[in-house]
Backbone as XML, in Angstrom:
<?xml version="1.0"?>
<chain id="A" units="angstrom">
  <residue number="1" name="MET">
    <atom name="N" x="56.069" y="-1.675" z="-43.632"/>
    <atom name="CA" x="55.792" y="-2.149" z="-42.271"/>
    <atom name="C" x="54.249" y="-2.502" z="-42.239"/>
  </residue>
  <residue number="2" name="PRO">
    <atom name="N" x="53.883" y="-3.634" z="-42.318"/>
    <atom name="CA" x="52.536" y="-4.069" z="-42.448"/>
    <atom name="C" x="51.907" y="-4.235" z="-41.043"/>
  </residue>
  <residue number="3" name="TYR">
    <atom name="N" x="50.638" y="-3.893" z="-40.974"/>
    <atom name="CA" x="49.931" y="-3.909" z="-39.879"/>
    <atom name="C" x="49.445" y="-5.558" z="-39.418"/>
  </residue>
  <residue number="4" name="TYR">
    <atom name="N" x="49.509" y="-5.731" z="-38.159"/>
    <atom name="CA" x="48.804" y="-7.145" z="-37.649"/>
    <atom name="C" x="47.494" y="-7.010" z="-37.928"/>
  </residue>
  <residue number="5" name="GLN">
    <atom name="N" x="46.828" y="-8.205" z="-38.358"/>
    <atom name="CA" x="45.379" y="-8.207" z="-38.414"/>
    <atom name="C" x="44.680" y="-8.695" z="-37.200"/>
  </residue>
  <residue number="6" name="THR">
    <atom name="N" x="45.211" y="-9.474" z="-36.539"/>
    <atom name="CA" x="44.714" y="-9.863" z="-35.179"/>
    <atom name="C" x="45.267" y="-9.332" z="-34.039"/>
  </residue>
  <residue number="7" name="TRP">
    <atom name="N" x="44.663" y="-8.893" z="-32.999"/>
    <atom name="CA" x="45.267" y="-8.511" z="-31.530"/>
    <atom name="C" x="46.176" y="-9.494" z="-30.994"/>
  </residue>
  <residue number="8" name="GLU">
    <atom name="N" x="45.728" y="-10.818" z="-30.847"/>
    <atom name="CA" x="46.443" y="-11.961" z="-30.265"/>
    <atom name="C" x="47.845" y="-11.919" z="-30.995"/>
  </residue>
  <residue number="9" name="GLU">
    <atom name="N" x="47.929" y="-12.002" z="-32.100"/>
    <atom name="CA" x="49.120" y="-12.307" z="-32.709"/>
    <atom name="C" x="50.139" y="-11.077" z="-32.398"/>
  </residue>
  <residue number="10" name="PHE">
    <atom name="N" x="49.730" y="-9.806" z="-32.546"/>
    <atom name="CA" x="50.266" y="-8.709" z="-32.240"/>
    <atom name="C" x="50.892" y="-8.474" z="-30.731"/>
  </residue>
  <residue number="11" name="ALA">
    <atom name="N" x="49.904" y="-9.022" z="-29.895"/>
    <atom name="CA" x="50.395" y="-9.048" z="-28.432"/>
    <atom name="C" x="51.501" y="-9.789" z="-28.188"/>
  </residue>
  <residue number="12" name="ARG">
    <atom name="N" x="51.412" y="-11.110" z="-28.700"/>
    <atom name="CA" x="52.494" y="-12.078" z="-28.475"/>
    <atom name="C" x="53.601" y="-11.611" z="-29.115"/>
  </residue>
  <residue number="13" name="ALA">
    <atom name="N" x="53.692" y="-11.031" z="-30.461"/>
    <atom name="CA" x="54.985" y="-10.719" z="-31.039"/>
    <atom name="C" x="55.537" y="-9.430" z="-30.319"/>
  </residue>
  <residue number="14" name="ALA">
    <atom name="N" x="54.801" y="-8.721" z="-29.720"/>
    <atom name="CA" x="55.261" y="-7.308" z="-29.061"/>
    <atom name="C" x="55.909" y="-7.860" z="-27.811"/>
  </residue>
  <residue number="15" name="GLU">
    <atom name="N" x="55.392" y="-8.623" z="-27.077"/>
    <atom name="CA" x="55.828" y="-9.094" z="-25.685"/>
    <atom name="C" x="57.068" y="-9.951" z="-25.959"/>
  </residue>
  <residue number="16" name="LYS">
    <atom name="N" x="57.159" y="-10.880" z="-26.967"/>
    <atom name="CA" x="58.353" y="-11.466" z="-27.433"/>
    <atom name="C" x="59.618" y="-10.515" z="-27.774"/>
  </residue>
  <residue number="17" name="LEU">
    <atom name="N" x="59.291" y="-9.520" z="-28.607"/>
    <atom name="CA" x="60.334" y="-8.617" z="-29.110"/>
    <atom name="C" x="60.837" y="-7.933" z="-27.869"/>
  </residue>
  <residue number="18" name="TYR">
    <atom name="N" x="60.038" y="-7.491" z="-26.895"/>
    <atom name="CA" x="60.553" y="-6.733" z="-25.738"/>
    <atom name="C" x="61.312" y="-7.746" z="-24.938"/>
  </residue>
  <residue number="19" name="LEU">
    <atom name="N" x="60.871" y="-8.846" z="-24.522"/>
    <atom name="CA" x="61.853" y="-9.832" z="-23.761"/>
    <atom name="C" x="63.113" y="-10.063" z="-24.328"/>
  </residue>
  <residue number="20" name="THR">
    <atom name="N" x="63.197" y="-10.146" z="-25.723"/>
    <atom name="CA" x="64.480" y="-10.589" z="-26.304"/>
    <atom name="C" x="65.534" y="-9.422" z="-26.123"/>
  </residue>
  <residue number="21" name="ASP">
    <atom name="N" x="65.256" y="-8.199" z="-26.177"/>
    <atom name="CA" x="66.266" y="-7.119" z="-25.842"/>
    <atom name="C" x="65.565" y="-6.108" z="-25.250"/>
  </residue>
  <residue number="22" name="PRO">
    <atom name="N" x="65.264" y="-5.983" z="-23.902"/>
    <atom name="CA" x="64.644" y="-4.751" z="-23.186"/>
    <atom name="C" x="65.216" y="-3.342" z="-23.484"/>
  </residue>
  <residue number="23" name="MET">
    <atom name="N" x="66.454" y="-3.248" z="-23.557"/>
    <atom name="CA" x="67.104" y="-2.018" z="-23.776"/>
    <atom name="C" x="66.737" y="-1.245" z="-25.211"/>
  </residue>
  <residue number="24" name="LYS">
    <atom name="N" x="66.555" y="-1.986" z="-26.179"/>
    <atom name="CA" x="66.424" y="-1.411" z="-27.506"/>
    <atom name="C" x="64.946" y="-1.109" z="-27.952"/>
  </residue>
  <residue number="25" name="VAL">
    <atom name="N" x="64.003" y="-1.632" z="-27.129"/>
    <atom name="CA" x="62.449" y="-1.669" z="-27.500"/>
    <atom name="C" x="62.001" y="-0.250" z="-27.354"/>
  </residue>
  <residue number="26" name="ARG">
    <atom name="N" x="61.194" y="0.237" z="-28.002"/>
    <atom name="CA" x="60.436" y="1.402" z="-27.920"/>
    <atom name="C" x="58.930" y="1.085" z="-28.317"/>
  </residue>
  <residue number="27" name="VAL">
    <atom name="N" x="57.939" y="1.806" z="-27.447"/>
    <atom name="CA" x="56.645" y="1.579" z="-27.763"/>
    <atom name="C" x="55.957" y="3.118" z="-27.935"/>
  </residue>
  <residue number="28" name="VAL">
    <atom name="N" x="55.266" y="3.178" z="-29.030"/>
    <atom name="CA" x="54.782" y="4.436" z="-29.462"/>
    <atom name="C" x="53.174" y="4.140" z="-29.516"/>
  </residue>
  <residue number="29" name="LEU">
    <atom name="N" x="52.248" y="5.065" z="-28.970"/>
    <atom name="CA" x="50.935" y="5.289" z="-29.067"/>
    <atom name="C" x="50.536" y="6.275" z="-29.833"/>
  </residue>
  <residue number="30" name="LYS">
    <atom name="N" x="49.644" y="6.267" z="-31.074"/>
    <atom name="CA" x="49.326" y="7.573" z="-31.673"/>
    <atom name="C" x="47.867" y="7.339" z="-31.993"/>
  </residue>
  <residue number="31" name="TYR">
    <atom name="N" x="46.983" y="8.441" z="-31.628"/>
    <atom name="CA" x="45.548" y="8.634" z="-31.687"/>
    <atom name="C" x="45.304" y="9.698" z="-32.749"/>
  </residue>
  <residue number="32" name="ARG">
    <atom name="N" x="44.650" y="9.405" z="-34.013"/>
    <atom name="CA" x="44.193" y="10.484" z="-34.883"/>
    <atom name="C" x="42.768" y="10.794" z="-34.600"/>
  </residue>
  <residue number="33" name="HIS">
    <atom name="N" x="42.436" y="11.828" z="-34.072"/>
    <atom name="CA" x="41.157" y="12.009" z="-33.748"/>
    <atom name="C" x="40.193" y="12.221" z="-34.984"/>
  </residue>
  <residue number="34" name="CYS">
    <atom name="N" x="40.638" y="12.785" z="-36.084"/>
    <atom name="CA" x="39.822" y="13.166" z="-37.359"/>
    <atom name="C" x="39.520" y="11.623" z="-38.092"/>
  </residue>
  <residue number="35" name="ASP">
    <atom name="N" x="40.222" y="10.883" z="-37.812"/>
    <atom name="CA" x="40.220" y="9.545" z="-38.387"/>
    <atom name="C" x="39.542" y="8.492" z="-37.519"/>
  </residue>
  <residue number="36" name="GLY">
    <atom name="N" x="39.699" y="8.745" z="-36.194"/>
    <atom name="CA" x="39.126" y="7.855" z="-34.980"/>
    <atom name="C" x="40.121" y="6.574" z="-34.921"/>
  </residue>
  <residue number="37" name="ASN">
    <atom name="N" x="41.392" y="6.562" z="-35.289"/>
    <atom name="CA" x="42.247" y="5.544" z="-35.358"/>
    <atom name="C" x="43.149" y="5.630" z="-34.098"/>
  </residue>
  <residue number="38" name="LEU">
    <atom name="N" x="43.404" y="4.385" z="-33.571"/>
    <atom name="CA" x="44.563" y="4.308" z="-32.550"/>
    <atom name="C" x="45.459" y="3.390" z="-33.050"/>
  </residue>
  <residue number="39" name="CYS">
    <atom name="N" x="46.829" y="3.712" z="-33.211"/>
    <atom name="CA" x="47.867" y="2.746" z="-33.568"/>
    <atom name="C" x="48.896" y="2.533" z="-32.402"/>
  </residue>
  <residue number="40" name="ILE">
    <atom name="N" x="49.412" y="1.529" z="-32.359"/>
    <atom name="CA" x="50.398" y="1.066" z="-31.308"/>
    <atom name="C" x="51.447" y="0.634" z="-32.359"/>
  </residue>
  <residue number="41" name="LYS">
    <atom name="N" x="52.698" y="1.148" z="-32.021"/>
    <atom name="CA" x="53.925" y="0.487" z="-32.676"/>
    <atom name="C" x="54.924" y="0.108" z="-31.682"/>
  </residue>
  <residue number="42" name="VAL">
    <atom name="N" x="55.597" y="-1.227" z="-31.707"/>
    <atom name="CA" x="56.724" y="-1.496" z="-30.880"/>
    <atom name="C" x="57.837" y="-1.994" z="-31.997"/>
  </residue>
  <residue number="43" name="THR">
    <atom name="N" x="59.008" y="-1.245" z="-31.616"/>
    <atom name="CA" x="60.070" y="-1.428" z="-32.509"/>
    <atom name="C" x="61.420" y="-1.468" z="-31.773"/>
  </residue>
  <residue number="44" name="ASP">
    <atom name="N" x="62.249" y="-2.266" z="-32.480"/>
    <atom name="CA" x="63.685" y="-2.141" z="-31.872"/>
    <atom name="C" x="64.764" y="-1.797" z="-32.721"/>
  </residue>
  <residue number="45" name="ASN">
    <atom name="N" x="64.127" y="-0.962" z="-33.841"/>
    <atom name="CA" x="65.109" y="-0.430" z="-34.881"/>
    <atom name="C" x="65.318" y="-1.635" z="-36.047"/>
  </residue>
  <residue number="46" name="ALA">
    <atom name="N" x="65.251" y="-2.702" z="-35.582"/>
    <atom name="CA" x="65.491" y="-3.874" z="-36.720"/>
    <atom name="C" x="64.154" y="-4.444" z="-37.148"/>
  </residue>
  <residue number="47" name="VAL">
    <atom name="N" x="63.224" y="-4.672" z="-36.088"/>
    <atom name="CA" x="61.947" y="-5.195" z="-36.339"/>
    <atom name="C" x="60.874" y="-4.174" z="-35.991"/>
  </residue>
  <residue number="48" name="CYS">
    <atom name="N" x="59.875" y="-3.927" z="-36.680"/>
    <atom name="CA" x="58.838" y="-2.841" z="-36.417"/>
    <atom name="C" x="57.351" y="-3.670" z="-36.523"/>
  </residue>
  <residue number="49" name="LEU">
    <atom name="N" x="56.578" y="-3.706" z="-35.237"/>
    <atom name="CA" x="55.270" y="-4.194" z="-35.187"/>
    <atom name="C" x="54.152" y="-3.168" z="-35.098"/>
  </residue>
  <residue number="50" name="GLN">
    <atom name="N" x="53.263" y="-3.219" z="-35.722"/>
    <atom name="CA" x="52.211" y="-2.274" z="-35.740"/>
    <atom name="C" x="50.858" y="-2.904" z="-35.757"/>
  </residue>
  <residue number="51" name="TYR">
    <atom name="N" x="50.026" y="-2.204" z="-34.961"/>
    <atom name="CA" x="48.365" y="-2.576" z="-34.922"/>
    <atom name="C" x="47.603" y="-1.393" z="-34.957"/>
  </residue>
  <residue number="52" name="LYS">
    <atom name="N" x="46.610" y="-1.249" z="-35.694"/>
    <atom name="CA" x="45.704" y="-0.244" z="-35.978"/>
    <atom name="C" x="44.257" y="-0.552" z="-35.671"/>
  </residue>
  <residue number="53" name="THR">
    <atom name="N" x="43.686" y="0.254" z="-34.906"/>
    <atom name="CA" x="42.208" y="-0.067" z="-34.786"/>
    <atom name="C" x="41.182" y="1.183" z="-34.714"/>
  </residue>
  <residue number="54" name="ASP">
    <atom name="N" x="40.072" y="1.005" z="-35.020"/>
    <atom name="CA" x="39.170" y="2.146" z="-34.774"/>
    <atom name="C" x="37.933" y="1.623" z="-33.905"/>
  </residue>
  <residue number="55" name="GLN">
    <atom name="N" x="38.235" y="0.506" z="-33.179"/>
    <atom name="CA" x="37.159" y="-0.040" z="-32.434"/>
    <atom name="C" x="37.178" y="0.210" z="-30.943"/>
  </residue>
  <residue number="56" name="ALA">
    <atom name="N" x="36.371" y="0.544" z="-30.196"/>
    <atom name="CA" x="36.498" y="1.080" z="-28.905"/>
    <atom name="C" x="36.874" y="-0.032" z="-27.967"/>
  </residue>
  <residue number="57" name="GLN">
    <atom name="N" x="36.463" y="-1.306" z="-28.204"/>
    <atom name="CA" x="36.599" y="-2.292" z="-27.226"/>
    <atom name="C" x="38.254" y="-2.738" z="-27.286"/>
  </residue>
  <residue number="58" name="ASP">
    <atom name="N" x="38.883" y="-2.443" z="-28.668"/>
    <atom name="CA" x="40.423" y="-2.607" z="-28.535"/>
    <atom name="C" x="41.215" y="-1.830" z="-27.822"/>
  </residue>
  <residue number="59" name="VAL">
    <atom name="N" x="40.747" y="-0.340" z="-27.386"/>
    <atom name="CA" x="41.303" y="0.271" z="-26.665"/>
    <atom name="C" x="41.758" y="-0.177" z="-25.327"/>
  </residue>
  <residue number="60" name="LYS">
    <atom name="N" x="40.807" y="-1.051" z="-24.632"/>
    <atom name="CA" x="41.267" y="-1.634" z="-23.344"/>
    <atom name="C" x="42.424" y="-2.699" z="-23.657"/>
  </residue>
  <residue number="61" name="LYS">
    <atom name="N" x="42.366" y="-3.396" z="-24.733"/>
    <atom name="CA" x="43.286" y="-4.373" z="-24.953"/>
    <atom name="C" x="44.682" y="-3.724" z="-24.948"/>
  </residue>
  <residue number="62" name="ILE">
    <atom name="N" x="44.637" y="-2.599" z="-25.837"/>
    <atom name="CA" x="46.001" y="-1.759" z="-26.039"/>
    <atom name="C" x="46.508" y="-1.306" z="-24.632"/>
  </residue>
  <residue number="63" name="GLU">
    <atom name="N" x="45.373" y="-0.652" z="-23.899"/>
    <atom name="CA" x="45.791" y="-0.232" z="-22.613"/>
    <atom name="C" x="46.337" y="-1.238" z="-21.713"/>
  </residue>
  <residue number="64" name="LYS">
    <atom name="N" x="45.902" y="-2.349" z="-21.603"/>
    <atom name="CA" x="46.301" y="-3.672" z="-20.957"/>
    <atom name="C" x="47.768" y="-3.968" z="-21.312"/>
  </residue>
  <residue number="65" name="LEU">
    <atom name="N" x="47.935" y="-4.144" z="-22.674"/>
    <atom name="CA" x="49.357" y="-4.489" z="-23.041"/>
    <atom name="C" x="50.312" y="-3.226" z="-22.661"/>
  </residue>
  <residue number="66" name="HIS">
    <atom name="N" x="49.973" y="-2.177" z="-23.105"/>
    <atom name="CA" x="50.776" y="-0.958" z="-22.758"/>
    <atom name="C" x="51.394" y="-0.980" z="-21.286"/>
  </residue>
  <residue number="67" name="GLY">
    <atom name="N" x="50.299" y="-1.182" z="-20.492"/>
    <atom name="CA" x="50.533" y="-1.299" z="-18.933"/>
    <atom name="C" x="51.498" y="-2.415" z="-18.507"/>
  </residue>
  <residue number="68" name="LYS">
    <atom name="N" x="51.175" y="-3.582" z="-19.241"/>
    <atom name="CA" x="52.228" y="-4.729" z="-18.928"/>
    <atom name="C" x="53.632" y="-4.391" z="-19.405"/>
  </residue>
  <residue number="69" name="LEU">
    <atom name="N" x="53.706" y="-3.948" z="-20.664"/>
    <atom name="CA" x="55.022" y="-3.563" z="-21.185"/>
    <atom name="C" x="55.724" y="-2.366" z="-20.256"/>
  </residue>
  <residue number="70" name="MET">
    <atom name="N" x="54.967" y="-1.587" z="-19.752"/>
    <atom name="CA" x="55.567" y="-0.344" z="-18.823"/>
    <atom name="C" x="55.987" y="-1.073" z="-17.582"/>
  </residue>
  <residue number="71" name="ARG">
    <atom name="N" x="55.181" y="-1.936" z="-16.942"/>
    <atom name="CA" x="55.687" y="-2.670" z="-15.745"/>
    <atom name="C" x="57.074" y="-3.453" z="-15.998"/>
  </residue>
  <residue number="72" name="LEU">
    <atom name="N" x="57.112" y="-4.240" z="-17.221"/>
    <atom name="CA" x="58.313" y="-5.027" z="-17.324"/>
    <atom name="C" x="59.390" y="-3.783" z="-17.582"/>
  </residue>
  <residue number="73" name="MET">
    <atom name="N" x="59.210" y="-2.671" z="-18.229"/>
    <atom name="CA" x="60.416" y="-1.755" z="-18.299"/>
    <atom name="C" x="60.727" y="-1.351" z="-16.949"/>
  </residue>
  <residue number="74" name="VAL">
    <atom name="N" x="59.829" y="-0.922" z="-15.971"/>
    <atom name="CA" x="60.107" y="-0.408" z="-14.701"/>
    <atom name="C" x="60.912" y="-1.317" z="-13.801"/>
  </residue>
  <residue number="75" name="SER">
    <atom name="N" x="60.549" y="-2.633" z="-14.066"/>
    <atom name="CA" x="61.236" y="-3.732" z="-13.146"/>
    <atom name="C" x="62.376" y="-4.304" z="-13.840"/>
  </residue>
  <residue number="76" name="PHE">
    <atom name="N" x="62.998" y="-3.708" z="-14.874"/>
    <atom name="CA" x="64.086" y="-4.224" z="-15.457"/>
    <atom name="C" x="65.295" y="-4.098" z="-14.318"/>
  </residue>
  <residue number="77" name="LYS">
    <atom name="N" x="65.819" y="-5.118" z="-14.239"/>
    <atom name="CA" x="67.170" y="-5.421" z="-13.258"/>
    <atom name="C" x="68.379" y="-5.874" z="-14.117"/>
  </residue>
  <residue number="78" name="GLY">
    <atom name="N" x="68.896" y="-5.117" z="-14.838"/>
    <atom name="CA" x="70.120" y="-5.250" z="-15.417"/>
    <atom name="C" x="71.299" y="-4.877" z="-14.709"/>
  </residue>
  <residue number="79" name="ASP">
    <atom name="N" x="72.505" y="-5.070" z="-15.486"/>
    <atom name="CA" x="73.841" y="-4.534" z="-14.792"/>
    <atom name="C" x="73.785" y="-3.028" z="-15.109"/>
  </residue>
  <residue number="80" name="ALA">
    <atom name="N" x="74.789" y="-2.412" z="-14.433"/>
    <atom name="CA" x="74.840" y="-1.035" z="-14.554"/>
    <atom name="C" x="75.418" y="-0.650" z="-16.072"/>
  </residue>
  <residue number="81" name="LYS">
    <atom name="N" x="76.119" y="-1.659" z="-16.474"/>
    <atom name="CA" x="76.559" y="-1.540" z="-17.924"/>
    <atom name="C" x="75.513" y="-1.467" z="-18.830"/>
  </residue>
  <residue number="82" name="ASP">
    <atom name="N" x="74.375" y="-2.162" z="-18.635"/>
    <atom name="CA" x="73.200" y="-2.032" z="-19.611"/>
    <atom name="C" x="72.625" y="-0.705" z="-19.617"/>
  </residue>
  <residue number="83" name="TRP">
    <atom name="N" x="72.711" y="0.241" z="-18.833"/>
    <atom name="CA" x="72.179" y="1.491" z="-18.795"/>
    <atom name="C" x="72.959" y="2.523" z="-19.591"/>
  </residue>
  <residue number="84" name="GLN">
    <atom name="N" x="73.989" y="2.201" z="-20.204"/>
    <atom name="CA" x="74.976" y="3.132" z="-20.790"/>
    <atom name="C" x="74.792" y="2.983" z="-22.348"/>
  </residue>
</chain>
């Protein structure tokens, strides 16, 4: 599972992955204080996208993408059969 080198590529790929099948996608944020690394992972069990950073300015970008994905997840309007 390689990490994306640029934020823009990762953000586009993560949003595209979510929009293809919203019911299967998971988002995980992990912060390691000892290393000062923040990692975001977006997966649907078939595709795994990862981005890692130790830069403070990237935290806002990750927070913005995470909020966007959460808003998409909350506003999902599928059929009742999609929830089973």
